[in-house]
C-alpha positions as CSV (number, residue, x, y, z in Angstrom):
1,M,129.4,296.7,-15.7
2,D,131.1,300.0,-16.4
3,H,134.5,298.4,-16.0
4,L,133.9,295.5,-18.5
5,E,137.1,296.3,-20.4
6,S,139.2,296.2,-17.2
7,I,137.6,293.0,-16.2
8,L,138.2,291.4,-19.6
9,D,141.8,292.6,-19.6
10,A,142.4,291.2,-16.1
11,M,140.9,287.9,-17.2
12,A,142.9,287.7,-20.4
13,T,146.2,288.2,-18.5
14,G,145.3,285.7,-15.7
15,R,144.8,288.3,-13.0
16,Y,141.6,286.6,-11.8
17,D,141.6,288.3,-8.3
18,D,141.9,291.7,-10.0
19,A,138.9,290.8,-12.2
20,R,136.9,289.7,-9.2
21,S,137.7,292.9,-7.3
22,I,136.6,295.1,-10.2
23,L,133.4,293.0,-10.4
24,D,132.8,293.3,-6.6
25,G,129.8,295.4,-5.7
26,S,128.1,294.9,-9.1
27,Q,124.6,293.5,-8.9
28,G,122.5,291.5,-11.2
29,E,122.7,288.5,-13.5
30,I,125.5,289.7,-15.8
31,P,128.0,290.1,-12.9
32,H,127.0,286.7,-11.7
33,I,127.7,285.2,-15.1
34,V,131.0,287.0,-15.5
35,G,132.0,285.8,-12.0
36,A,131.2,282.3,-13.0
37,A,133.3,282.7,-16.2
38,I,136.2,284.0,-14.1
39,D,136.0,281.0,-11.9
40,E,135.9,278.6,-14.8
41,L,138.8,280.2,-16.6
42,E,140.9,280.1,-13.4
43,R,140.0,276.4,-12.9
44,R,140.9,275.5,-16.5
45,E,144.2,277.3,-16.3
46,M,145.0,275.3,-13.1
47,V,144.2,272.1,-14.9
48,H,146.3,273.0,-17.9
49,R,149.3,273.9,-15.6
50,R,149.0,270.6,-13.8
51,F,148.7,268.7,-17.1
52,D,151.8,270.5,-18.4
53,R,153.8,269.6,-15.3
54,M,152.8,266.0,-15.6
55,I,153.7,265.9,-19.3
56,H,157.0,267.6,-18.7
57,A,157.9,265.1,-15.9
58,E,156.9,262.1,-18.0
59,I,158.8,263.3,-21.1
60,G,161.8,264.1,-18.9
61,N,161.8,260.6,-17.5
62,M,161.7,259.0,-20.9
63,L,164.3,261.4,-22.3
64,S,166.6,260.4,-19.4
65,V,166.2,256.7,-20.3
66,A,166.9,257.3,-23.9
67,Q,169.9,259.5,-23.2
68,A,171.3,257.1,-20.6
69,G,171.0,254.2,-23.1
70,L,172.7,256.1,-25.9
71,E,175.5,257.4,-23.6
72,G,176.0,253.9,-22.3
73,M,176.3,252.6,-25.8
74,L,178.8,255.3,-26.7
75,D,180.8,254.6,-23.5
76,G,180.8,250.9,-24.2
77,I,178.9,250.1,-21.0
78,V,175.7,249.0,-22.9
79,P,176.2,246.9,-26.0
80,A,175.4,248.8,-29.1
81,N,173.2,246.0,-30.5
82,E,169.8,245.8,-32.0
83,E,168.0,245.1,-28.7
84,S,169.6,248.2,-27.0
85,L,168.7,250.4,-30.0
86,H,165.1,249.1,-30.0
87,K,164.8,250.0,-26.3
88,T,166.1,253.5,-27.0
89,L,163.7,253.8,-30.0
90,E,160.8,252.8,-27.8
91,A,161.6,255.5,-25.3
92,V,161.7,258.1,-28.1
93,Q,158.5,256.8,-29.6
94,A,156.8,256.9,-26.2
95,M,157.8,260.6,-25.9
96,G,156.4,261.3,-29.4
97,A,153.1,259.6,-28.6
98,L,152.8,261.5,-25.3
99,L,153.4,264.8,-27.1
100,K,150.9,263.9,-29.8
101,E,148.3,263.0,-27.1
102,A,149.1,266.3,-25.2
103,D,148.4,268.3,-28.4
104,G,145.0,266.7,-28.6
105,W,144.2,268.1,-25.1
106,R,144.8,271.7,-26.1
């Protein structure tokens, strides 16, 4: 474990393959534990990236709905009445709820 600082640096910067290559050849329980930690960090990062992509897509869809509704009202295509405003508000509120829920996952 002479290269612990290099391993930790590689892990901290997301260079998991580099961390594994530095760890290769080491024997014993500690390298095994560090290897498991590298695997878990990489797995969690992949899950977070996937989650972020999903949130981004969902918020993008809801934002498009709200924007289209507002633009339609401004252009006179969609009536600027209470019902239309409520639908737009619901889309904005859904985005807010999604963001709040996403913050809870972090």
